[in-house]
N, C-alpha and C positions, 0 to 999 in steps of 0.2 A: 540467472541461470534458467529461466523459463524457456521451454522449447523442447526439442528432441535431442537425442544423443549426439547427432552430428552437427548441431548448431554451434556457432561461435559463442563462447562465454567470455565476458570481460570482468576484470576485477580492478578497481581503482583504490589507491591508497592515499589518504590524506594524512599529513603529519603536521604537527604544531611545533614551531620554533619559538621558545620562550624569549630568547634574546630580542627578537624583533616583534614578538607577539603577533605572528602571522602564520597562516596556514598555507601549506604547499601541497600541490598534487605531486606526490613523490614517485609514484609508479603506476603504470597502466599495463596490466597483464592480459594478453589475449590467449585463450585456450581453445584449440580446435582439434578435434579427434578425427583421424583419418581411418585407420583400420583397427587400432587397439585403444580401448577405453583407458587403460592404465597410464598411457602417456600423458593424457590430460590430468588425471588424478595426481600423478607425480609432480606435474608442473605447479598445480595449486598448492600442494603440501610444501614444496620447496620454496615457493613464494612466501608462504606464511612463516616458514622457519627463517628465511633469509632476512626478512624485515621485522622479525619478532612481533608480528601482528597480534594485538590483544583484543580487538573488537572486529567482528565480521558481520556485515549486514547483507542479507539475501532477500530475494524477491519471491519467495514461496513459503508455504507454511512450515513451521517447526513443530507444530502440534497437529493432531488428527481430530476429526469430528467425533462426536459422542458414540456413534454406532461402531466405530473402528474396533474397539476392544471390549464392547459391551457383551456380557454373558447372560443377561436377563432373558427370560422367555418373552419375546417381543409382542406387545399388545397392539402395535401400530403407532404411527406418528401422533395421531390425535389423542392417544391415551398414554403416551410415553411418560414413565414416572421418574426418569432421570432429572434431577433438580435443574440443571442448566437448560435442558430442553423445555421443561415445564415452565420455567420462568420466561423464556423468550416467547413461547407460544402464548402465554397469558398477556404479556406486554403488547404483543402484536395485535391480539384480539381486542385489548383495551383501547388501543389507538383507533382501530376500525370502528369499535362501538361508539366512541366519542364523536367520531366523524359522522357516523350515521345519525346520531342524535342531533347534531347541528343541521344536517340535511333535512330531517323530518320536521324540525321546528320551524326552520326558515329556508324553504327550498329555493326561492328566488334570490334571496340575499346570499345564500350559500354559493350558488353558481356565480353570482356577480363577484363575490369576494374571492372565490377560488381562481377566477380568471385573472384577478389582480395578483393573487398569491403565486400563480405560476411564474410571475416575473420576479419573485422574491430572490434577492441575492444573499445567500446564506453567509452571515457574518459570524465571527468567532463567538460572540456573546450567546449564540444559540446553545453552546455547550453548557451553559448554566441553566438550561431549561429542559428538564427531563421529568416526565415523558414529553414527547414532541408537542409543542403548542401551536405551531403554524398549521393552517389548513393543508390537507393532503393533496398533493398534485395528482393528476390522473395516473401518471406513470408510477409514482410511489405507492398509490393505492393498489394498483395492479400487482406490484411487487409483493406487498404484504399479503394479498389474497392468494398468491401462488404458494405462500407458506414457507416455513423454515424447515429445511430437510436435514435431519441430524446425521445423515450419512454423507452429506455434501457440504453443509455449512457448519460453522462454529458460531457461538454467541457473538464473537467479534464481528461477524458479517452483519448481523442484525443492527448492532450499534452503528456501524459504518453506513448502512442503508439509511438510517434515520437522519443522518447529518450530511451525507454526501451523494445519495442516490441520484438526485435530479441533476446535480452538476456533472457527475460522472457520465450520465446518459447524454447530457447536452454537449459536453466537451469531447468525450471520447467514444460515445455511442456504445457504452458498456456499463455494467454495474460491477459490484464487488462480490465475487464468489471465491472462497478460499481455494477451491480446487478447479475453478473454471478454466484456467489457462495453464495448468500445471500437469505435466505428464507424469505417469507412474514411474517412468524410467528415471527422470531427474530426481524425484523424491527418493527412490530406492538407491540411486547412485550416491546421493548426498548422505543418506543414512550410513552407507558404507564408509564414505570418505571421512566423516566427522569422527569416526572411531580412531583415526590416525592423526587427528589434530591435537595440538598441545592441550593439556588438561585445563590450563588457565585461559583458554580462548573463550571469550564471551560472544555468543551468537544471537543475532536479532533479526526480526522480520520487518520489512517495510514495503510500501507500495508506491511505485513511481507516479502513478496518476494522482494519488492523494498528496504527494509531495508537491506536485505542480499546482494543484488546487490551493494548497496552503500558501504557496508563493504568490498566487493571484490575490488571495484574501489579505495578505500582508502588504500588498501594493508593490512587491518586488517585480512582478510580471504583469503584463496585460493579457486579456483574453485572446487578443489577436495573435500573440506569440504562440499560444497553445494550438490554436486553430491551424496555423501554418505548419505545425510539426508533421502532420500527416501528408502534406503536399510534396510530391516527388521533386518538384523544382525548387520550392521555397523552403523545404525542410532543413537543408544545410544552413541557410541564412537564419532561419528561426532558431536552430540549436546554437549557432554562434551568438546571436543576440541574447538568448537566455543565459548562456554561460557567462557572457560579459557582465550582465546585470548581477548574477550571483557572485562573481568575482568581486565586484565593487561593493555590494551590500555585505558580504560575509567575510571580506578581507582574506581572500584566497588568491594565491599566485599560481598560474599554470604556464609551463614552458610551451613555446610555440609548437614544438613537435607533438606534445601530448594534446594540445588544443586541436590540432589538425585531426588527430585520431578521434577525438570526442565529437567533432562536428560532422565528420564523414561517416561515422558508424553509429547508428541508432542504439545498438546494444551497449556500446561504450558510453554513450551519453546517459543511458539509463543507469549504468553502473556508477557514473559520477554522481547522479542524484541520490543513489543509495548511500554513497559515501557522505554526502551532505547530511542525510538523515542521521548517520552515525556521529557526525560532528555535533549536531544539535543534542544528541544523547549525552555526549561527553560534557557539553556545556549546560546540561540540565534545562534545556529549552524545548519542552515537549508538551503535547496535549495528552493527558493521561486517560486511557480508557477506564471505565468503571470496574469495580471489583468483580462483578458478575461475568465479565468477559475473561476472567482468569489471566490477568496481565503478566503475572509472574511466570506462567508456563508459556504463553504465546510469545512473550518478549517482543511484542509489536511496537514499533516506533512510529509515532505520528508527530513530525517535527513542527515546532512553532518558530516563526521568524520575526 
């Protein structure tokens, strides 16, 4: 649902059939508002009720940054006493201090090793290493020096920077910022909509780019599949190739009509990936963020394949 009020929104529903032990793409809903916002809102609510949906994964934050509802007399970011902000600030500084210590002790060796480390292909075992143990890339070091903004970022952002920043920048030319690509209109609209959702509906947040990176790390996809996604001519072919590989790996069946929608519409394709993240949640195949990111509140899904 990222984007403006007039954008097309897509919702994909995956269903599991126990008899055949197979997943099906059961429904693809397109929501487009013309003149009245309520038309789209009604369509989404009706879709949820019709299919008795119990889990909904969206691509924007369900929680707000620390500054959003803070009532303290603000001393400024560098002196913020809010525990989550203080923890992230200290962790970031600790990483920078250790990096500086390496540079000062062995300046020539540091630059040589960092040039090699810039080629580091982040594997999943890095999640067992906290704080970050690899040398800081130039781009990641700049990211940390820019600082953590408690009115813009959540602790989750910092954790994702530590393990995904360089690949996000390399593959998608972007980093992870909770509210970097999310309009206030969409956040406000969804806040209204969810008041009308069933009480037993579980909502989760996921990120399409991170899902694609995990598909690469698990050898389901190749880097070239991702690179071609942004190409106007090769994008359709790249999406088709990615979906076919996901179908095969994750035992998912997609009807030809729905497949056509997914490959021709980037937003529908993104929605399908969010549904895949929801599937991994139900199968309990996730990479779990640490407690200091407040996972119970963010309900952030990072799938493992």
